[in-house]
N, C-alpha and C positions, 0 to 999 in steps of 0.2 A: 504494500500500500504506500501511496505517496500523496502529498498535498495537492498535486496537479489534478487528481481525480475529483476534488471538491469543486462544485460549481453551483450556480443559481439559475433557476428557471425564470425567464423574464415575465412569466405569468404572475410572479410575485410583485411586480412593479407596475400596477395599473395606472391609468390616467397619465401616461407618458407616451411619447413617440417611440418607435422601436430604436431609433438612433440614440435617444437619450437613455433608454433602458440598457443598451449595450455598453454605453460609456459608463453608466452607473456601476454595472457589474465589474468592469475593468478597474474603476477607481477603488473598489472594495478589495482589490488584490487577488481576485479569483482567476484561475487559469482555465476554467471550463464554464460553458454556458449552454443553456437549453433555449432554443428559439421556437416561435410559433409562426410557421409560414402560411398563415391564414389570418383573417381579421374579422371581428364582429362579436367575439365572446365577451360576456360581461359578468363579472363577479360582484360581490357586495361592495367593493371599493371602487368600482368603475370598469370601464372598458380595458381589456388586456392589450398590451402592446404587440399585436401581431402585425403582419404585413402580407401583401400579395406581391411576391417577387416578380411575377410577370408584368405587373403594373409599373415597375421601376423602369426608368430610362436606362440606356446603355451606360451612361455615366454614373447613375445611381447604383446600378448593379456592381460596377467596378469599385465604387466607393464603399459599398457595403461589404464586399469581400475583403477590402483593405481594413475596414473597421474590425473584422474578425481575425485578422492575421496574427494578432498577439496571443490569441487563445490556443492552448495546447489541444483542447478537445471541444468539439461542437456536436450537440445533439439537437433533435427537434421533437415536437409533439404534433401529431396529426389532429385535424378537427375532431371534437368530441361531443359537441352539442348539436342536435338537429341533423346528425349525419349517421343514421343507422346503417351499418354495413350489412346487418342481417334483417331482412324485411321481405314480405311477400310481393312488394312492388319492385318489379325487375328494373324499371327505369331509375328509381331512387338508388337501388343497390349499385347499378352501373355507374351512376354519377358519384356516389361516395367512393367507390373503388378508384375512379378516375382522379378524384381529389387527393386521395391518399397516395396514389402513385406519383402525382405531381409533386406532393410534398417530399417524397423520396428523391425525386429528381433534383429538387431545390436543395435538399440536404447534401447530395453529392456535389452540386455546384459550389456550395459554401464550405466544402471541406469537412462535412459532418460524417459521423460514423455510425449514428444510431437514431432511430425514430421510434417513438412510443405510440401505440394505437390502442383503441378500446374495442372490446367485444360488447355485444348488447343482446338483450332478450328479443327474439323475433316476434313473439306474441305472448301476452299474459296468460293465454289459454293453452299454450303448447310447452311441454317440458323440454329442457335443453337437449335431451337425447333425440327429440323429434327433428332437430336441425343440426345435430352434431356434425354430420358429414358436410353440411354447408360451411360450417365454421372451419373445419379442417381443410377443406378445399380452398377456401378464400385465403386463409393464412399461408397455405403452401404457394398459392399464386403470388401473394405479396412477397414471400420469401424468395421465390424465383426472380422477381423483379428487383428486389433489394440486392440479391447476389450480383446481378448485372451491374448495379451501381456502386457496389461496395458498401452498402448501408444495411445494418442489421435491424431487425424488427423486434420490438418488445411489446408483448401483450400485457397491458396493465392490470394489476390486481383490482378487482371490484366485480368482475363477471367472468365466468360463471360464479354463482353465489355460494358455492360450496368449495371448501379447500381441495377435497379430493377431485372434484370436477375440473378446477382450475389447473391443478398439477397434471392431471390426465390429458387435458387439452394440449398443453405444451409438448408432452411426449408423443401424443397421437399425431400432431402436426409433423413432428419428427424431421424438421428441416434445419440444416446447419445455420441458416441465417434468421431463424425465428426462435425466440426465447422469451423470458419473463422480464417485465419491468415490475419490480416489487416496490409499490408505494406503501411504505410501512404503516401509514395512518389508515389506509383502506382496509386493513385487516378487520376493522370494526364491521364491515359489511358482511363478514362471515359469522358474526356473533348475534344471536337473537337479542332484540332490543330489551327484553326483560332482564338481561344480564349486563346491559350497559350501566355504568356508574356503580358497579358492585365489585368487591374483591374477586369473586369468582369469574366475572367477566374479564377483569384485568389479567388474571392468571391465564385464562384461555386465550386471550389476545396474544400474549407473549409466547405461549406454547405454540399456537398456530403459526406465528411468524417464524419461530425457530424450525418448526416442522417443514414449512415451505422451503426455507433456505437449504435445509439438509437434503430434502428429497430432490429439489431441482438442481442443486449443486452447480455445475458449470453451465447449466441452462439459465442461470440468473445473469441476464445481460446488462441490467441497468437498475439503479435505485433512485427513488424519490424519498428524501429524508425530511422529516419534521416531527412533531410530537402531538399527542392527544391529551387535552386537559382532563384531569380526573373528575371534576365536578359535573361536567356536562358532555364529555367526550367530543368536544369541538376539536377539529384537527387543523393542520397547517399552522402550527405554532412552533416556537423555538425548541430546538432539540434538547435544550438544557433542563426542561421541566415538563413532566407529564407521566403518563402511564407506561410508556415504552421503556423497557429496560435496555438502555443503550450499551451497557457493559456486556450483557449477554448477547445483544445483537452483534457487536463487533467480534466477540469470541466466535460466534457462528460464522461470520464473514471470513474470519481468518482460517477457520477449519476448511472452508471450501476454496480458500486461496483467491478470494475475490479481488480483482485488480482492474475493475472497470469504473465507470463514472458514478459519482454520488452527488445527485442534484438536489439542492435544497429547494423546497417549495413552501412558501408562506402565504398566509392570507391576513394582512393587517394594513395599518397605515404605512405610509412611506417611511416615517421615522421608526416605527416598530420593525419593519422589514430590514432596514439597515442595521439596527441594533441586534436583531435576532441572527442576521447573517454573520456578523462579526463574532458573537458569542458562540454560535453553533459551530462555526469553522474552528474556533479555538478548542472547543470540546472534542470535536472529531479528530483534530490533530493529536490531542492527548490520548484518545482511545486508540489511535493507530499505533502509538508507541508502546502501549501497555502489553504485557505478556498475557 
């Protein structure tokens, strides 16, 4: 492990242009960055600093690549709202696949190595096994496209909504360019709400996280790091405080010899995000050095 693996997702810096967001990440001394090559998503604190690369002029494209030149690692996140990859509507599915593939192309152009995508429920009335083959085939198709561009695909934790199904999906896809993006806070989606804000839920949360890492091993391609507040299970907060046992997390990461990106993802005011980034980076650097 080394500090160049630590980065920040610019989704953490809303109400800024993508240009300002990139400069802000650089000023914080981070050597890795996660971009959003699409625009229009809105979180609690405002619009996220995405971009449509194809809308840039030739000069802007060259300037943007230059802005990223100082980063050791670049990753991206594909569209994740109103973009269901799994749907009965063939036209929508084709358009979402086109958008994800375009994001992969942009990732390659910008020197990126990794893109995160989401799976989704095809229907509230159909169990996941009813469209399992659809998911496997779609992610294999994305894996083939990513391989041509030198960009790996990470399926983010959240769906399927059972740990066993999520792990099985990664292995059933069985593609060298498709693996897992473990968003540590999203483990809450695998735990029944009645256990949220309870010691039993907290124990299960950390056990599931460790189980995923151990079973997926080298299929863990990417990490989104933050923490979950104990009193209400709100996520995307500073690594330094919450229900996630970061000591055990890093012990598990060292056991699988994890050497890929660790992208911080926060949801707070600009001042909070900058503070959380500095203190979280410091905490992670300490954990990297511990036996």
